[in-house]
C-alpha positions in Angstrom: 0.4 0.2 -0.2 1.6 3.4 -1.2 1.9 5.8 1.9 -0.4 8.0 -0.1 -3.3 5.3 0.0 -2.6 4.9 3.4 -2.8 8.5 4.1 -6.3 8.6 2.6 -7.3 5.2 4.7 -6.2 6.9 8.0 -8.0 10.1 7.5 -11.2 8.6 5.8 -11.6 5.9 8.9 -11.0 9.4 11.2 -14.2 11.3 9.2 -16.2 7.7 9.0 -17.9 8.3 12.4 -19.0 11.3 12.0 -20.1 10.8 8.5 -22.3 8.1 9.6 -23.6 9.3 12.9 -25.7 12.1 11.2 -28.0 9.4 9.8 -28.3 7.1 12.4 -29.4 9.5 14.4 -31.8 10.5 12.6 -33.3 6.5 12.2 -32.9 7.0 15.6 -35.5 10.0 16.1 -37.5 8.4 13.4 -38.3 4.9 15.4 -38.9 6.8 18.5 -41.0 9.4 16.5 -42.8 6.0 15.0 -43.4 4.8 18.5 -44.8 7.4 19.8 -47.5 7.6 17.3 -45.8 10.7 15.5 -45.9 9.9 12.1 -45.3 13.3 10.8 -42.3 13.6 12.6 -40.8 9.9 11.8 -41.5 10.5 7.8 -39.4 13.6 8.8 -36.8 12.3 10.3 -36.1 9.3 7.8 -36.5 12.2 4.5 -33.2 13.7 6.9 -31.8 10.1 7.1 -31.8 9.3 3.8 -30.2 12.7 2.5 -28.1 12.7 5.5 -26.6 9.5 3.8 -26.8 10.4 0.5 -24.6 13.5 1.6 -22.1 11.1 3.0 -22.1 9.1 0.1 -21.0 12.2 -2.2 -18.6 12.6 0.4 -16.9 9.4 0.6 -17.0 9.4 -3.8 -15.5 12.6 -3.6 -12.4 11.0 -1.4 -12.6 7.9 -3.8 -13.8 6.0 -0.9 -16.1 4.1 -3.2 -16.9 1.4 -0.7 -18.1 3.5 2.0 -20.1 5.4 -0.6 -21.8 2.2 -1.9 -22.9 1.3 1.7 -24.3 5.1 2.6 -26.3 5.0 -0.8 -27.6 1.5 0.2 -28.4 2.7 3.9 -30.4 5.6 1.7 -32.5 3.1 -0.6 -32.9 1.7 2.5 -34.5 4.0 3.8 -36.5 5.3 1.4 -37.9 1.5 0.5 -39.5 3.0 4.4 -41.3 5.6 2.8 -42.5 3.5 0.1 -40.7 5.8 -2.4 -40.0 3.2 -5.0 -38.2 5.4 -7.2 -36.0 7.2 -5.3 -34.8 3.9 -3.8 -34.2 2.7 -7.0 -31.8 5.3 -7.9 -29.9 5.2 -4.5 -29.4 1.5 -4.8 -28.2 2.1 -8.7 -26.2 4.9 -7.3 -24.6 2.5 -4.6 -23.9 -0.7 -7.2 -22.3 1.8 -9.4 -19.7 3.3 -6.1 -19.4 -0.7 -5.6 -18.0 -1.2 -9.3 -15.7 1.6 -9.0 -14.3 0.1 -5.2 -14.0 -3.3 -7.5 -12.0 -0.9 -10.3 -9.4 0.3 -7.6 -8.8 -3.4 -6.3 -8.7 -4.9 -9.2 -5.8 -2.1 -10.7 -3.3 -3.4 -8.1 -3.3 -7.4 -10.1 -2.6 -9.1 -6.4 -4.6 -11.8 -6.1 -6.2 -11.3 -3.6 -7.0 -7.7 -4.0 -8.8 -9.1 -6.9 -10.8 -11.5 -5.1 -12.0 -8.3 -3.0 -12.7 -6.7 -6.4 -14.4 -9.5 -8.0 -16.7 -10.2 -4.7 -17.5 -6.4 -5.0 -18.5 -7.0 -8.5 -20.7 -9.5 -8.3 -21.8 -8.2 -5.0 -23.2 -4.9 -7.5 -24.6 -7.0 -10.5 -26.8 -8.7 -7.5 -27.8 -5.0 -6.5 -28.9 -4.4 -10.1 -31.2 -7.5 -9.7 -32.6 -7.0 -6.4 -33.7 -3.2 -8.4 -35.1 -5.1 -11.4 -32.4 -4.6 -13.8 -31.2 -8.2 -14.3 -30.6 -7.2 -17.9 -27.9 -4.2 -16.9 -26.4 -6.7 -14.2 -26.0 -9.5 -16.6 -24.4 -6.6 -19.5 -22.1 -5.7 -16.4 -20.8 -8.9 -15.0 -19.9 -9.9 -18.9 -18.2 -6.5 -19.4 -16.3 -7.3 -15.7 -15.7 -10.7 -16.3 -14.0 -10.0 -20.1 -12.0 -7.2 -18.8 -10.7 -8.7 -15.7 -10.3 -12.5 -17.3 -6.4 -11.9 -17.0 -6.8 -11.3 -13.4 -9.2 -13.5 -12.3 -7.2 -16.8 -11.9 -8.0 -18.4 -8.5 -11.3 -21.3 -8.8 -12.8 -19.4 -5.8 -12.7 -15.7 -7.7 -13.9 -17.9 -10.8 -16.7 -19.5 -9.2 -17.4 -16.0 -7.8 -17.5 -14.2 -10.9 -19.7 -16.7 -12.6 -22.7 -16.3 -10.4 -24.3 -13.9 -12.5 -24.0 -16.0 -15.7 -25.9 -18.9 -13.5 -28.3 -16.8 -12.7 -29.0 -15.4 -16.0 -29.0 -19.4 -17.7 -31.5 -20.1 -15.2 -33.9 -17.4 -16.4 -33.4 -17.6 -19.5 -33.1 -21.5 -19.6 -36.1 -21.9 -17.0 -33.1 -24.3 -15.3 -33.6 -24.8 -12.0 -30.5 -26.6 -11.6 -28.7 -23.8 -12.7 -30.4 -21.6 -10.1 -29.7 -23.9 -7.0 -26.2 -23.9 -8.0 -26.1 -20.3 -8.3 -27.9 -20.0 -5.3 -25.6 -22.1 -3.6 -22.6 -20.5 -4.7 -24.4 -17.1 -3.9 -25.2 -18.2 -0.1 -21.7 -20.4 0.5 -19.2 -18.6 -0.9 -20.3 -15.0 -1.7 -21.8 -13.9 1.2 -18.2 -15.7 2.9 -16.2 -13.1 0.2 -18.1 -10.1 1.7 -17.4 -11.2 5.2 -13.7 -11.6 4.5 -13.5 -8.7 2.6 -14.9 -6.5 5.6 -18.2 -5.8 3.6 -20.5 -8.1 5.4 -23.0 -5.4 5.0 -24.3 -6.1 1.6 -25.0 -9.5 2.2 -28.8 -8.8 2.8 -28.7 -7.5 -1.2 -27.5 -10.7 -2.1 -30.4 -12.1 -0.8 -32.7 -10.0 -2.0 -31.3 -10.2 -5.2 -31.2 -13.5 -5.2 -35.0 -13.5 -3.8 -35.9 -11.5 -7.3 -34.4 -14.1 -9.5 -36.9 -16.7 -7.4 -39.4 -14.4 -8.2 -38.7 -14.0 -12.0 -38.6 -17.5 -11.8 -41.5 -18.4 -10.4 -43.5 -16.1 -12.6 -41.9 -18.0 -15.8 -43.1 -21.2 -14.3 -45.4 -23.3 -13.6 -46.6 -23.1 -10.0 -49.2 -25.0 -7.5 -51.9 -23.2 -6.0 -53.7 -25.2 -3.2 -57.1 -24.5 -1.3 -58.6 -27.1 1.3 -61.7 -27.6 3.2 -62.8 -29.9 5.6 -66.1 -31.7 6.0 -67.8 -32.7 9.0 -70.9 -34.2 9.9 -73.6 -32.6 12.0 -76.2 -33.9 15.1 -73.1 -36.5 17.0 -73.2 -37.9 20.4 -70.3 -38.1 22.3 -70.5 -41.9 22.0 -70.0 -42.1 18.3 -67.4 -42.8 15.7 -67.4 -39.9 12.9 -65.2 -39.6 10.3 -63.8 -36.1 9.1 -62.9 -35.7 5.5 -60.0 -33.2 4.6 -60.5 -32.1 0.6 -57.2 -30.5 -0.9 -57.4 -29.0 -4.5 -54.0 -27.6 -6.9 -56.3 -25.6 -8.8 -52.7 -24.1 -9.9 -50.0 -24.8 -13.0 -47.7 -26.6 -11.5 -46.9 -29.5 -8.8 -47.0 -28.9 -5.1 -44.2 -31.2 -3.8 -43.0 -32.4 -0.2 -47.1 -31.5 0.9 -46.9 -31.9 4.9 -49.9 -32.5 6.5 -51.0 -32.7 10.9 -54.2 -33.0 11.9 -55.3 -30.8 15.3 -57.5 -31.9 17.6 -59.0 -30.2 20.7 -58.7 -32.2 23.6 -61.8 -33.9 24.3 -61.3 -35.6 20.7 -59.2 -38.4 19.9 -58.1 -40.6 17.0 -60.1 -43.6 16.3 -58.2 -44.3 12.7 -56.2 -42.5 10.4 -53.3 -40.8 10.3 -52.8 -37.8 12.2 -49.5 -36.8 10.1 -49.4 -37.5 6.8 -46.6 -36.6 3.6 -47.5 -36.4 0.0 -44.2 -36.4 -2.1 -46.5 -34.9 -5.4 -49.6 -33.6 -5.7 -50.0 -32.2 -9.6 -51.7 -29.2 -11.2 -55.3 -29.7 -11.5 -55.6 -32.9 -9.2 -57.8 -33.3 -5.9 -56.0 -35.4 -2.9 -59.1 -36.4 -0.2 -58.2 -37.3 3.2 -60.1 -38.8 6.2 -59.8 -39.7 9.7 -62.1 -41.1 12.4 -62.1 -39.4 15.8 -64.7 -39.8 18.4 -64.8 -38.0 22.3 -62.5 -38.4 24.6 -65.4 -39.6 27.1 -69.2 -39.7 27.3 -70.1 -36.5 28.9 -73.7 -34.7 29.2 -74.9 -31.7 28.0 -73.3 -30.3 24.4 -69.3 -29.5 23.7 -68.0 -27.7 21.0 -64.5 -29.0 19.9 -62.1 -27.2 17.1 -60.2 -29.2 14.5 -57.7 -27.7 12.0 -55.7 -29.2 9.8 -52.3 -27.5 8.9 -49.2 -28.2 6.8 -47.1 -27.2 3.7 -46.0 -27.8 0.4 -43.2 -26.6 -2.3 -43.2 -25.5 -5.3 -40.1 -26.5 -8.2 -37.7 -23.2 -6.7 -38.1 -25.3 -3.2 -40.5 -22.5 -1.8 -41.9 -23.3 0.7 -46.0 -22.3 1.4 -48.3 -22.9 4.2 -51.9 -24.3 4.0 -54.8 -24.7 6.2 -58.1 -26.6 6.5 -60.3 -25.0 9.4 -60.4 -24.3 11.9 -63.9 -26.0 12.2 -66.2 -26.5 15.0 -67.8 -29.3 15.3 -70.5 -30.2 18.5 -71.3 -33.5 20.1 -73.9 -33.9 22.4 -75.8 -36.3 24.5 -78.5 -36.5 22.6 -79.9 -37.1 18.6 -80.8 -33.4 17.6 -82.5 -35.2 14.6 -84.7 -37.2 16.9 -85.4 -34.5 19.0 -86.1 -32.4 16.6 -88.8 -34.8 14.9 -90.0 -35.4 18.5 -90.6 -31.5 18.3 -92.0 -31.2 14.8 -94.7 -34.0 16.5 -95.9 -31.9 19.5 -96.1 -28.8 17.2 -97.8 -30.7 14.8 -100.6 -31.5 17.6 -100.7 -28.3 19.1 -101.2 -27.0 15.8 -104.5 -29.0 15.8 -105.9 -28.3 19.1 -105.5 -24.4 17.7 -107.7 -25.4 14.9 -110.6 -26.8 16.4 -110.5 -24.0 19.2 -110.8 -21.7 16.1 -113.5 -23.4 14.9 -115.2 -23.1 18.2 -114.3 -19.9 19.1 -116.6 -16.6 17.9 -114.0 -15.3 16.2 -114.1 -14.9 12.1 -112.4 -18.9 11.2 -111.3 -18.3 7.5 -108.0 -16.5 8.2 -107.0 -18.2 11.0 -107.3 -20.9 9.5 -105.4 -20.1 6.6 -102.3 -19.8 8.8 -103.2 -22.4 10.6 -103.0 -24.3 7.3 -99.7 -22.3 6.6 -98.2 -23.5 10.0 -99.1 -27.7 8.8 -97.4 -27.0 5.8 -94.0 -25.5 7.2 -94.1 -28.4 9.6 -94.2 -30.6 6.8 -90.9 -28.6 5.6 -89.2 -28.8 8.8 -89.6 -32.4 9.2 -87.7 -32.6 5.3 -84.7 -30.0 6.8 -84.5 -32.7 9.1 -84.0 -35.4 6.8 -81.1 -33.2 4.5 -79.3 -32.3 7.8 -80.4 -28.7 8.0 -81.0 -28.7 11.8 -80.6 -25.0 12.4 -83.1 -23.8 10.3 -85.5 -26.9 11.1 -84.9 -25.9 14.6 -85.7 -21.9 14.0 -88.7 -23.5 12.1 -90.2 -25.0 14.7 -89.7 -22.0 17.5 -91.1 -19.9 15.0 -94.2 -21.9 14.6 -94.8 -22.7 18.1 -94.1 -18.6 18.8 -97.3 -17.9 16.3 -99.5 -20.8 18.0 -98.8 -19.7 21.2 -100.1 -16.1 19.9 -103.0 -17.1 17.9 -103.6 -19.8 20.8 -103.7 -16.5 22.9 -105.7 -14.7 21.0 -108.3 -17.5 20.9 -108.4 -18.0 24.7 -108.7 -14.1 25.7 -112.2 -14.0 27.1 -112.4 -10.5 27.1 -111.5 -10.2 23.8 -114.0 -13.0 22.7 -116.7 -11.5 24.6 -115.9 -8.0 22.8 -116.2 -9.5 19.3 -119.2 -11.8 20.3 -120.9 -8.2 21.3 -119.2 -6.6 17.7 -120.6 -9.6 15.7 -124.1 -9.5 17.6 -124.1 -5.5 16.6 -122.9 -6.4 13.3 -126.1 -9.0 12.7 -128.4 -6.5 15.0 -127.7 -3.6 12.4 -127.7 -6.4 9.2 -130.8 -7.1 10.6 -132.5 -3.7 11.3 -131.0 -2.8 8.1 -133.6 -5.1 6.6 -136.2 -5.4 8.7 -136.8 -1.6 8.6 -136.4 -1.4 4.6 -139.2 -4.6 4.4 -141.0 -3.1 6.6 -141.1 0.2 5.1 -142.0 -1.4 1.6 -144.6 -3.4 2.8 -146.5 0.1 4.8 -145.7 1.9 1.4 -147.1 -0.7 -0.5 -149.8 -0.8 2.0 -150.8 3.3 1.9 -150.8 2.7 -2.1 -153.5 0.2 -1.8 -155.6 3.0 0.5 -155.0 5.4 -2.2 -155.9 3.7 -4.9 -159.3 2.4 -3.1 -160.0 6.1 -2.0 -159.4 6.8 -5.6 -162.2 4.9 -6.6 -164.9 5.7 -4.6 -166.0 8.5 -7.0 -166.5 5.4 -9.2 -167.8 3.1 -6.8 -170.8 6.3 -5.9 -171.7 6.2 -9.7 -172.0 2.7 -10.1 -174.3 2.9 -7.0 -176.5 5.8 -7.8 -176.8 4.0 -10.9 -177.9 0.7 -9.3 -180.3 3.1 -7.0 -181.8 4.5 -10.3 -182.9 0.6 -11.4 -183.8 -0.4 -8.4 -186.1 2.5 -8.1 -187.5 1.8 -12.4 -187.9 -1.6 -11.3 -190.0 -0.7 -8.1 -191.9 1.7 -10.5 -192.4 -0.8 -13.3 -194.2 -3.5 -10.3 -195.9 -0.7 -9.4 -197.7 -0.1 -12.6 -198.1 -3.3 -13.3 -199.9 -4.5 -9.8 -201.8 -0.9 -10.8 -202.9 -2.1 -14.3 -203.5 -5.6 -12.9 -206.0 -4.2 -10.3 -208.0 -2.3 -12.5 -208.0 -5.1 -15.2 -209.3 -7.4 -12.7 -211.7 -5.3 -11.3 -213.4 -4.7 -14.9 -213.6 -8.8 -15.4 -215.7 -9.6 -13.0 -218.3 -12.3 -15.3 -217.4 -16.1 -14.3 -216.0 -16.5 -17.7 -213.2 -14.5 -16.9 -212.2 -16.6 -13.9 -208.9 -18.5 -15.6 -208.2 -14.5 -16.6 -208.6 -13.2 -13.0 -206.6 -15.8 -11.2 -203.6 -14.8 -13.9 -203.7 -11.6 -13.5 -203.6 -12.4 -9.6 -200.2 -14.2 -10.1 -199.3 -11.1 -11.9 -200.3 -9.2 -8.8 -198.4 -11.6 -5.9 -195.4 -11.4 -8.6 -195.8 -7.5 -8.5 -195.9 -7.6 -4.9 -192.7 -9.5 -4.2 -190.9 -7.4 -6.2 -191.8 -4.5 -4.6 -191.4 -6.2 -0.9 -188.3 -7.9 -2.0 -185.6 -6.2 0.1 -182.8 -6.5 -2.8 -184.9 -3.1 -4.5 -184.7 -1.3 -1.3 -182.1 1.6 -2.3 -181.3 3.1 1.3 -180.0 5.9 2.1 -176.8 7.0 -0.8 -173.4 6.1 2.1 -170.5 8.2 2.2 -168.3 5.7 -0.2 -169.7 1.9 -1.2 -169.3 -0.9 1.4 -167.2 -2.9 -0.2 -164.5 -0.2 -0.9 -164.9 0.8 2.5 -164.4 -2.4 4.3 -160.8 -2.7 1.6 -160.3 0.5 3.2 -160.3 -0.9 6.5 -158.6 -4.0 5.7 -155.5 -2.0 4.2 -155.4 0.6 7.0 -155.7 -2.3 9.7 -152.6 -4.3 8.0 -151.1 -1.0 7.3 -151.2 -0.5 11.1 -150.5 -4.2 12.7 -146.9 -4.1 10.4 -146.2 -0.2 12.0 -146.4 -1.9 15.0 -144.7 -4.7 14.4 -141.6 -2.6 13.0 -141.5 -0.7 15.9 -141.7 -4.4 17.8 -138.6 -5.3 16.3 -136.7 -2.1 15.9 -136.9 -2.0 19.9 -135.6 -5.9 20.3 -132.8 -5.3 17.9 -131.8 -1.7 19.7 
């Protein structure tokens, strides 16, 4: 080492603590603000830390301390990542990678194998940082340029192997060669990170890991990867004393096989295995295929009442990159009882059916309007049939809820039908309605009858003049008959007085007969005219009858009205 370089190294070492302290102090303050919940101050301190690291990097770069500059730029990149400022983070990491390449060139310019090893280590690490920030094409380009430019200096096998790591990663991406990636990953983890530690640069090891993670993600995006879903199926209506099976269905809906799958059942205390494997390893589950597993369990002891137990299945599997994924089915709750729920529900359904039957009879005998309530009862009967179907289908919660609701409705209607005060009010209301209806019909009928009788009276009264005219005509006829009979009698007396001789005896006898008939006519009661009446007798009698009918109807109507009121 030259005197100038030694002097510069001493000077830089003296200033190093001062340069680093500013950024670290800001990070400490940011952490304190975060714990205190002061987000604004936290972000401000993080931004100040990033600027402090960048300023330190500029100072180191100006003094040709490129590795220190690279470390500070990577620290700045870490801060920007924490702030989720992707563009600034990428720019900081890229500048740090460029600083590492510059530091690598300084080591390689001496031609010493040890320095060459350090230079190659830093150069490959710079390429890993480029890969980490998504600039893998530039990383591989710089790696090829580095290898070509320094081919004469890279002689040691270990250094050669280090310099080939980027090439192996490039080959794994381009050819989807997982063996090449595994070889590169092994070299990076075991050799490159060791070389960084030997070069007093272990701080860069985490970027090597992140670079490998990025390559892994690139490969995963190109490879067909598995996608596992799992589901537990448990029976229902179980008792403490019976065995039951629990089924696990695992499906690989991804594009690649899931390998080295490990499955383990976890049961709550109170459940025990009867048969089946508690742990199982499946070498491979190809894409699009299902795996069905089952175990038989039972309660550990016959308890009373109802107990809930949890069942969960946990496991893991890998893709072709050996990336480990986790899987879980559950937790699922299984309920054990000291009775069969389905049998109890069927009994409850039978009891409820009997209650519905009694309710129907009560409704039919009650004072309520039966048809609407009977329709509800018919609906309850249909719903009870559905509850039994739900029990048969295993839908016990739905059946239980349905039966409970039916019983609640029966209780409500039963209380309604059995409410004596309400029944009395309903009966009174119905009677009032009937009376009002009867009143409306009776009054209308009586009014029509009275109106008809009154009309008949008016018609009879209108016939009085005509009847009197007929009476006068008949009286005149009677008078004429009586007058004629008197004349006949008078004439017969005269003729008989003139015929006194014996030879006229027969004639006299005939005349006597005529006289007798005329006398009968004169004394006939039918021909007695009498005094002219105010109204003819037949009309008067009809009027009396009509008035009597009208009065009787009126009295009857008043009687019925008072009864209905």
